[in-house]
C-alpha positions as CSV (number, residue, x, y, z in Angstrom):
1,V,-79.7,-82.3,-53.1
2,W,-80.0,-82.9,-49.9
3,V,-76.6,-82.3,-47.6
4,D,-75.9,-79.8,-44.4
5,A,-76.0,-76.2,-45.8
6,S,-73.2,-75.5,-43.3
7,L,-70.8,-78.5,-44.5
8,L,-71.2,-78.3,-47.6
9,R,-70.4,-74.3,-47.4
10,Q,-67.8,-74.8,-44.9
11,A,-66.7,-77.8,-48.3
12,F,-67.0,-74.7,-50.5
13,I,-65.4,-72.3,-48.5
14,N,-62.2,-75.0,-48.1
15,L,-61.8,-75.0,-52.3
16,A,-62.3,-71.0,-52.7
17,I,-59.6,-70.7,-50.0
18,N,-56.9,-73.6,-51.3
19,A,-57.1,-72.3,-54.9
20,A,-56.7,-68.6,-53.7
21,D,-53.5,-70.0,-52.0
22,A,-52.2,-71.4,-55.3
23,V,-52.9,-68.6,-57.0
24,N,-51.3,-66.3,-54.7
25,Q,-48.2,-68.1,-55.4
26,T,-47.9,-68.0,-59.2
27,G,-47.5,-64.2,-58.8
28,R,-49.0,-64.0,-61.7
29,P,-53.0,-63.0,-61.6
30,G,-55.8,-65.8,-61.0
31,S,-58.7,-67.1,-61.0
32,L,-61.6,-69.2,-59.3
33,R,-63.8,-70.2,-61.9
34,V,-67.2,-72.0,-60.0
35,E,-70.0,-74.2,-62.6
36,T,-72.5,-75.7,-61.8
37,R,-74.6,-78.7,-63.8
38,N,-77.3,-81.1,-64.1
39,S,-76.2,-84.1,-64.9
40,G,-76.3,-88.4,-64.5
41,S,-74.8,-89.8,-62.1
42,R,-70.3,-90.3,-63.5
43,H,-69.4,-92.1,-60.4
44,S,-72.2,-95.5,-61.0
45,D,-74.2,-96.8,-63.0
46,S,-77.9,-95.3,-61.9
47,P,-79.2,-92.7,-64.6
48,Q,-80.2,-90.5,-61.3
49,S,-79.7,-86.9,-62.3
50,A,-76.7,-85.8,-60.3
51,L,-75.5,-81.6,-59.3
52,E,-71.6,-81.3,-60.2
53,V,-70.1,-78.1,-59.1
54,T,-66.3,-77.8,-60.8
55,F,-63.5,-75.5,-59.4
56,T,-61.3,-74.4,-61.0
57,D,-58.0,-72.0,-60.6
58,N,-55.1,-71.5,-62.7
59,G,-52.5,-71.3,-59.6
60,I,-49.8,-73.7,-59.0
61,G,-51.6,-76.8,-59.8
62,I,-50.7,-80.6,-57.3
63,P,-47.7,-82.5,-58.7
64,Q,-49.3,-86.1,-60.1
65,D,-47.2,-87.9,-58.0
66,Q,-49.0,-85.9,-54.9
67,L,-52.4,-86.0,-56.3
68,D,-53.9,-89.9,-55.0
69,F,-53.3,-88.5,-51.4
70,I,-54.7,-84.8,-51.4
71,F,-57.8,-86.0,-50.3
72,E,-55.8,-88.4,-46.7
73,P,-56.1,-86.7,-43.1
74,F,-52.6,-84.7,-42.1
75,Y,-51.7,-84.5,-46.1
76,T,-50.5,-81.4,-47.4
77,T,-49.0,-79.4,-50.1
78,K,-48.6,-76.3,-48.0
79,A,-45.0,-75.7,-46.8
80,P,-45.0,-75.9,-42.8
81,G,-47.5,-73.5,-41.2
82,K,-49.6,-72.5,-44.4
83,G,-52.2,-75.7,-43.7
84,T,-53.3,-78.3,-41.6
85,G,-53.5,-81.1,-44.3
86,L,-57.6,-82.7,-43.0
87,G,-58.8,-79.3,-45.3
88,L,-59.4,-81.8,-48.1
89,S,-59.9,-84.5,-46.4
90,V,-62.9,-82.6,-45.1
91,C,-64.3,-81.9,-48.3
92,Y,-64.0,-85.9,-49.1
93,M,-65.7,-87.2,-45.8
94,I,-68.7,-84.1,-46.4
95,F,-68.6,-84.7,-50.3
96,E,-68.9,-88.6,-49.3
97,A,-71.5,-88.7,-46.2
98,A,-73.5,-86.4,-49.3
99,G,-73.5,-89.9,-51.0
100,G,-71.4,-88.3,-53.5
101,K,-67.1,-88.0,-55.3
102,I,-64.7,-85.5,-55.5
103,E,-61.9,-85.9,-57.8
104,A,-58.8,-83.8,-58.8
105,R,-57.4,-83.3,-61.7
106,S,-53.4,-81.0,-61.5
107,Q,-51.5,-80.3,-63.6
108,E,-48.3,-78.1,-62.7
109,G,-47.9,-74.6,-63.4
110,M,-51.1,-74.4,-64.9
111,G,-54.0,-75.1,-62.1
112,T,-56.1,-76.4,-60.7
113,Q,-59.9,-78.3,-61.1
114,M,-61.8,-79.3,-58.0
115,I,-64.9,-81.8,-59.7
116,I,-67.2,-82.7,-57.0
117,T,-70.4,-84.6,-57.8
118,L,-73.0,-85.1,-55.9
119,P,-76.9,-87.0,-56.3
120,V,-80.1,-85.5,-56.6
121,W,-82.8,-85.3,-54.2
122,N,-85.8,-87.0,-55.9
123,G,-88.0,-85.6,-52.4
124,A,-88.2,-89.6,-50.9
């Protein structure tokens, strides 16, 4: 993929920290699974191949009524003083600037899945 490595690192670390925070709030053993796969683009009709990176945790999950807002600047599901609400919005901007997307799937009490899709660079 064609993206600034330090920005990608920042986004991935933020996603891992968010997952760790969500898992720590459950009081039970937690997990974070990071998977990658090459796929066709999930967000366009083009046949361009894409890299899909999925972060899946078994944390507290995000309420369904909040999922539409989590990528907005200053929106947070964390307790006051525990987050600024900028992490996911910055991730969103990093992936969008690279021509990609991020989407969230979550179920309260079961965990969250963040799916990042980035176009594979063809060298042109």
